[in-house]
C-alpha positions, -999 to +999 in steps of 0.1 A: +000+000+000+015+034-010+019+062+015-009+082+000-033+052-001-023+045+035-030+080+046-064+079+029-073+046+045-065+060+080-083+092+074-115+074+063-111+050+092-109+080+116-141+094+103-159+061+108-145+056+143-156+091+153-191+085+141-195+055+165-172+065+194-188+071+228-158+079+249-131+106+247-104+079+243-113+046+228-096+017+211-108+004+177-100-025+154-098-014+118-109-035+088-073-046+082-072-060+118-050-032+131-057-019+166-057+019+170-067+045+195-089+075+188-089+106+210-118+131+208-116+167+219-135+172+251-147+205+265-118+205+289-098+179+308-115+162+337-103+170+371-095+133+378-066+135+353-047+158+377-060+145+410-029+124+417-004+151+411-025+178+428-028+157+460+009+148+459+019+184+454-004+197+481+008+172+507+045+172+499+051+208+488+072+195+459+068+221+431+079+195+405+047+175+411+024+204+403+002+195+373+009+214+340-020+237+331-040+223+303-075+234+291-080+202+271-102+201+240-087+208+206-056+224+223-047+192+240-051+172+208-027+196+191-002+193+220-003+155+219+003+154+181+032+179+184+048+160+213+044+126+196+060+138+165+089+154+183+095+123+204+093+100+173+118+122+155+142+116+185+137+079+181+116+075+212+091+047+212+057+064+211+025+059+192+024+070+156+000+097+145-021+080+118-048+106+110-061+139+122-093+159+121-100+192+139-117+174+168-101+139+167-068+121+164-060+085+155-028+070+169-012+036+166-014+010+194+021+002+208+009-023+234-018-031+260+005-039+289+017-010+310+047-011+332+027-010+365+007-041+353+040-058+345+053-051+380+023-068+395+026-097+372+062-104+381+062-093+417+068-128+431+101-129+411+124-103+428+151-104+401+127-099+372+108-072+392+141-054+398+150-057+361+117-041+352+122-013+377+156-006+362+142-008+327+117+020+334+145+042+349+168+036+319+140+043+295+133+077+310+170+085+311+173+076+274+145+101+266+165+128+285+197+119+266+179+128+234+172+162+249+135+153+252+111+149+281+078+132+290+045+144+304+032+123+334+058+096+335+039+073+358+043+035+352+008+034+339+018+057+310+048+035+302+041+005+279+061-026+286+070-040+251+096-065+261+125-068+286+145-044+265+120-017+255+095+007+270+071+029+251+054+060+263+019+073+260-003+103+272+010+136+260-019+160+264+002+186+282+036+200+276+057+206+307+082+227+288+056+254+285+056+257+323+093+250+334+128+247+320+141+215+305+162+205+336+130+207+357+111+187+332+138+160+335+136+160+373+098+159+372+099+128+349+121+109+374+100+121+404+068+110+388+082+076+381+094+073+417+060+084+429+043+056+409+067+029+420+084+035+453+056+021+474+051-009+452+088-018+453+085-016+491+054-037+491+070-063+469+100-066+491+128-051+469+129-016+484+166-018+492+176-030+457+152-005+441+168+023+461+203+012+450+192+013+414+176+047+419+207+062+435+229+048+407+207+064+380+205+098+399+242+098+404+246+097+366+224+127+360+236+163+355+243+181+388+214+205+382+189+176+378+204+159+409+200+190+429+163+195+420+155+159+429+174+159+461+159+191+473+124+179+464+128+146+483+143+165+512+110+183+517+092+150+524+120+134+545+098+139+576+072+116+561+094+085+557+081+068+589+045+071+578+039+034+571+005+026+587-023+020+563-046+045+580-025+073+566-040+066+531-025+056+498-016+091+488+005+098+519+020+063+518+033+069+482+050+100+493+064+083+524+079+056+503+094+082+480+110+099+511+130+067+518+146+070+484+164+102+493 
């Protein structure tokens, strides 16, 4: 199939998908058997999208965890297309933009299995779990080495492709519009830590995971290290909050504090 024919196929498929779609983000299987995702422009982003970061920032006082302002709608579609194209040009594994309309975008499916799910599936195998933890860290650092950055780099937004590769999804906001690149890099690593520190503790490899974290951080530029260390220092007082009655949001930050 030629490139122009391919483009026409996806454009027509997008129109068909939009006509039957009931959610803002939905997976479809095209006539050729290919799985794709279609995102529609909503009125604005739902508050739940930023709940995790808002709570984390409010409790911890870590500026890096502040959500990036985003009104959603057509603007967020344009932002996601722009970021996906920039990351793809830097050879980062992200979905391919297949077709666009003013109020909808179709992107390729790079996998169904996110890294958080992978952690749960292998949590009874400490060595494999640790390898997956390191894999996520190295994948983020690889992005930074290309002078790029992510959005909300939680494990749920990182697609486990195989034991050598991670892909990234969800780029409706652009952190570089709100902070310098060095802060974007620090934010990526802090978001990852926020999504995984408690699980690594729960699964019994906290010490090994901390060692892998410190090794990665020691390899980062001094400016990035400083931001991360200063951020974690703010929540050092929380490190002994281990009882379940504190709630999952506080426990995630407490687990992060132990990585400082």
